[in-house]
MDAnalysis code that builds the backbone (N, CA, C; Angstrom):
import MDAnalysis as mda
import numpy as np

u = mda.Universe.empty(252, n_residues=84, atom_resindex=np.repeat(np.arange(84), 3), trajectory=True)
u.add_TopologyAttr("name", ["N", "CA", "C"] * 84)
u.add_TopologyAttr("resid", np.arange(1, 85))
u.add_TopologyAttr("resname", ["MET", "ASN", "LYS", "MET", "TYR", "PHE", "PHE", "ARG", "LEU", "MET", "CYS", "CYS", "ALA", "LEU", "LEU", "ILE", "SER", "SER", "LEU", "SER", "GLU", "SER", "ALA", "PHE", "ALA", "LEU", "ASP", "SER", "TYR", "ARG", "TYR", "LEU", "HIS", "VAL", "THR", "ILE", "GLU", "THR", "PRO", "TRP", "SER", "ILE", "PHE", "LEU", "PHE", "LEU", "LEU", "ILE", "GLY", "ILE", "LEU", "ALA", "PRO", "PHE", "VAL", "LEU", "MET", "ALA", "ILE", "LEU", "ILE", "TRP", "ARG", "TYR", "SER", "THR", "ARG", "TYR", "LYS", "SER", "GLU", "GLU", "ASP", "HIS", "ALA", "GLU", "SER", "GLN", "GLN", "ASP", "PRO", "SER", "GLN", "GLN"])
u.atoms.positions = np.array([
    [0.913, -1.433, 0.126],
    [-0.249, -0.061, 0.045],
    [0.930, 1.218, -0.153],
    [1.637, 1.230, 0.639],
    [2.836, 2.307, 0.994],
    [3.466, 2.531, -0.434],
    [4.141, 1.680, -1.076],
    [4.737, 1.577, -2.227],
    [4.042, 2.117, -3.413],
    [2.689, 1.473, -3.382],
    [1.832, 2.049, -4.362],
    [1.487, 3.502, -4.200],
    [1.367, 3.941, -3.001],
    [1.122, 5.362, -3.036],
    [2.338, 6.324, -3.114],
    [3.568, 5.757, -3.065],
    [4.640, 6.536, -3.229],
    [4.713, 6.465, -4.893],
    [4.685, 5.497, -5.486],
    [4.555, 5.561, -6.961],
    [3.624, 6.370, -7.853],
    [2.424, 6.341, -7.223],
    [1.311, 7.381, -7.491],
    [1.745, 8.685, -7.508],
    [2.419, 9.038, -6.296],
    [2.636, 10.413, -6.063],
    [3.766, 10.765, -6.858],
    [4.731, 9.853, -7.331],
    [6.008, 10.265, -8.037],
    [5.508, 10.407, -9.619],
    [4.307, 9.885, -10.064],
    [3.991, 9.959, -11.264],
    [3.116, 10.969, -11.426],
    [2.406, 11.406, -10.663],
    [1.767, 12.839, -10.639],
    [2.875, 13.911, -10.666],
    [3.692, 13.789, -9.601],
    [4.834, 14.726, -9.325],
    [5.404, 14.938, -11.117],
    [6.002, 13.792, -11.625],
    [6.616, 13.910, -12.710],
    [5.544, 14.645, -14.223],
    [4.553, 14.282, -13.695],
    [3.557, 14.723, -14.768],
    [3.058, 16.091, -14.725],
    [3.094, 16.661, -13.457],
    [3.113, 18.174, -13.435],
    [4.235, 18.792, -13.834],
    [5.415, 18.412, -13.498],
    [6.676, 19.006, -13.741],
    [6.610, 19.095, -15.351],
    [6.529, 18.092, -15.955],
    [6.548, 18.005, -17.429],
    [5.741, 18.919, -18.054],
    [4.525, 19.309, -17.607],
    [3.681, 19.985, -18.273],
    [4.101, 21.530, -17.831],
    [5.013, 22.004, -17.169],
    [5.048, 23.351, -16.582],
    [5.991, 24.043, -17.675],
    [6.008, 25.207, -17.762],
    [6.714, 26.115, -18.671],
    [8.373, 25.902, -18.312],
    [8.621, 25.965, -17.076],
    [9.941, 25.759, -16.721],
    [10.906, 24.596, -17.316],
    [10.251, 23.446, -17.452],
    [10.584, 22.200, -17.818],
    [10.985, 22.363, -19.389],
    [10.603, 23.289, -19.999],
    [11.147, 23.310, -21.445],
    [12.584, 24.426, -21.275],
    [12.613, 25.109, -20.387],
    [13.750, 25.688, -20.324],
    [15.113, 25.212, -19.790],
    [15.046, 23.729, -19.495],
    [16.219, 23.122, -18.994],
    [17.198, 22.812, -20.000],
    [16.900, 22.876, -21.269],
    [18.093, 23.038, -22.349],
    [18.540, 24.433, -23.104],
    [18.046, 25.387, -22.355],
    [18.356, 26.763, -23.009],
    [19.773, 27.073, -22.041],
    [20.371, 27.809, -22.870],
    [21.772, 28.460, -22.367],
    [21.285, 29.629, -21.437],
    [20.268, 30.234, -21.566],
    [19.995, 31.406, -20.768],
    [19.468, 30.856, -19.139],
    [18.812, 29.670, -19.158],
    [18.333, 28.966, -18.049],
    [19.414, 28.750, -17.005],
    [20.431, 28.066, -18.081],
    [21.572, 27.541, -17.003],
    [22.904, 28.444, -16.900],
    [22.846, 29.786, -17.335],
    [23.401, 30.821, -17.029],
    [24.963, 30.400, -17.703],
    [25.041, 30.056, -19.003],
    [26.230, 29.616, -19.546],
    [26.813, 31.212, -20.084],
    [27.904, 31.181, -19.606],
    [28.823, 32.303, -20.192],
    [29.770, 31.963, -20.946],
    [30.573, 33.010, -21.309],
    [32.290, 33.002, -21.881],
    [32.924, 32.068, -20.739],
    [32.753, 32.336, -19.622],
    [33.738, 32.025, -18.515],
    [33.232, 30.511, -18.154],
    [32.206, 30.006, -18.551],
    [31.879, 28.838, -18.263],
    [33.010, 27.548, -18.688],
    [33.652, 27.521, -19.817],
    [34.664, 26.795, -20.289],
    [35.671, 26.680, -19.219],
    [36.048, 28.101, -19.045],
    [37.381, 28.346, -18.266],
    [37.120, 27.644, -16.911],
    [35.872, 27.916, -16.140],
    [35.539, 27.349, -14.739],
    [35.612, 26.026, -14.810],
    [35.148, 25.363, -15.662],
    [34.897, 23.757, -16.008],
    [36.669, 23.357, -15.878],
    [37.222, 23.917, -16.822],
    [38.591, 23.569, -17.049],
    [39.417, 23.433, -15.625],
    [39.226, 24.722, -14.896],
    [39.847, 24.887, -13.655],
    [39.473, 23.978, -12.536],
    [38.186, 23.797, -12.651],
    [37.754, 23.009, -11.676],
    [38.210, 21.157, -11.922],
    [38.266, 20.853, -13.217],
    [38.702, 19.462, -13.414],
    [40.453, 19.570, -13.376],
    [41.039, 20.537, -13.750],
    [42.435, 20.384, -13.410],
    [42.808, 20.534, -11.897],
    [41.819, 20.960, -11.073],
    [42.210, 20.886, -9.521],
    [41.901, 19.451, -9.142],
    [40.744, 18.908, -9.586],
    [40.338, 17.545, -9.292],
    [40.997, 16.545, -9.968],
    [41.924, 16.628, -11.046],
    [42.711, 15.801, -11.581],
    [44.224, 15.590, -10.877],
    [44.734, 16.920, -10.670],
    [46.193, 16.960, -10.378],
    [46.057, 16.978, -8.895],
    [45.279, 17.127, -7.997],
    [45.250, 17.164, -6.576],
    [45.697, 15.593, -6.191],
    [45.122, 14.661, -6.527],
    [45.743, 13.227, -6.030],
    [47.022, 13.114, -6.708],
    [47.611, 13.485, -7.659],
    [49.105, 13.356, -8.095],
    [49.891, 14.143, -7.181],
    [49.404, 15.198, -6.784],
    [50.226, 16.051, -6.028],
    [50.480, 15.307, -4.515],
    [49.307, 14.977, -3.961],
    [49.216, 14.197, -2.752],
    [49.902, 13.034, -2.908],
    [49.736, 12.272, -3.855],
    [50.778, 11.076, -4.038],
    [52.062, 11.341, -3.963],
    [52.660, 12.731, -4.860],
    [53.925, 12.728, -4.749],
    [54.470, 13.296, -3.260],
    [53.482, 13.792, -2.600],
    [53.921, 14.379, -1.174],
    [53.936, 13.020, -0.190],
    [53.259, 12.346, -0.314],
    [53.125, 10.833, 0.565],
    [54.458, 9.989, 0.276],
    [54.531, 9.931, -1.053],
    [55.917, 9.012, -1.476],
    [57.224, 9.497, -0.753],
    [57.178, 10.981, -0.999],
    [58.411, 11.594, -0.543],
    [58.452, 11.434, 0.737],
    [57.523, 11.869, 1.401],
    [57.420, 12.017, 2.910],
    [57.728, 10.486, 3.552],
    [56.926, 9.240, 3.110],
    [57.254, 7.781, 3.559],
    [58.688, 7.278, 3.153],
    [59.205, 7.649, 1.739],
    [60.323, 7.331, 1.520],
    [61.585, 7.770, 2.405],
    [61.527, 8.807, 2.880],
    [62.617, 9.232, 3.737],
    [62.401, 8.619, 5.319],
    [61.145, 8.401, 5.589],
    [60.857, 7.821, 6.751],
    [61.375, 6.145, 6.840],
    [61.056, 5.345, 5.715],
    [61.701, 4.268, 5.698],
    [63.157, 3.981, 5.617],
    [63.723, 4.883, 4.676],
    [65.219, 4.882, 4.614],
    [65.733, 5.099, 6.004],
    [65.161, 5.891, 6.676],
    [65.997, 6.109, 8.121],
    [65.597, 5.016, 8.860],
    [64.750, 4.317, 8.837],
    [64.400, 3.142, 9.756],
    [65.169, 1.841, 9.115],
    [65.436, 1.718, 8.251],
    [66.428, 0.776, 7.492],
    [67.756, 1.044, 7.912],
    [68.460, 2.248, 7.645],
    [69.644, 2.603, 8.235],
    [69.756, 2.315, 9.620],
    [68.625, 2.602, 10.662],
    [68.869, 2.492, 12.113],
    [68.865, 0.913, 12.533],
    [68.221, -0.019, 11.594],
    [67.999, -1.341, 11.739],
    [69.325, -1.854, 11.556],
    [69.905, -1.497, 10.383],
    [71.254, -2.097, 10.090],
    [72.314, -1.883, 10.829],
    [72.249, -0.428, 11.661],
    [73.319, -0.318, 12.702],
    [72.867, -0.881, 13.998],
    [71.748, -1.205, 14.177],
    [71.656, -2.132, 15.344],
    [71.754, -3.670, 15.303],
    [72.279, -4.097, 14.012],
    [72.460, -5.529, 14.044],
    [73.947, -5.590, 14.565],
    [73.993, -6.999, 14.868],
    [75.427, -7.363, 15.421],
    [76.325, -7.423, 14.343],
    [77.573, -6.913, 14.467],
    [78.774, -6.794, 13.591],
    [79.036, -8.365, 13.386],
    [79.255, -9.224, 13.908],
    [79.329, -10.453, 13.771],
    [78.429, -11.192, 12.599],
    [77.105, -10.971, 12.540],
    [76.415, -11.216, 11.438],
    [76.671, -11.008, 10.068],
    [77.226, -9.899, 10.013],
    [77.555, -9.308, 8.606],
    [78.606, -10.043, 7.830],
])
């Protein structure tokens, strides 16, 4: 009963929204506020989104590589000289 009510409600909402005048404006440039700066904004957003993981990866590799090298040097200096 509850699922059927939700289905009818969604169908009615879809029908009402498809008949409204603002539904036809979804594909217009004026409704979406597309200007000459839009491609530039999209480019900057994608540039940050794509390059940020690579920058983070480089920082983490640099940080952990120095940590593990110092631990290996410390472990080698702690070994008994007779084992070498």
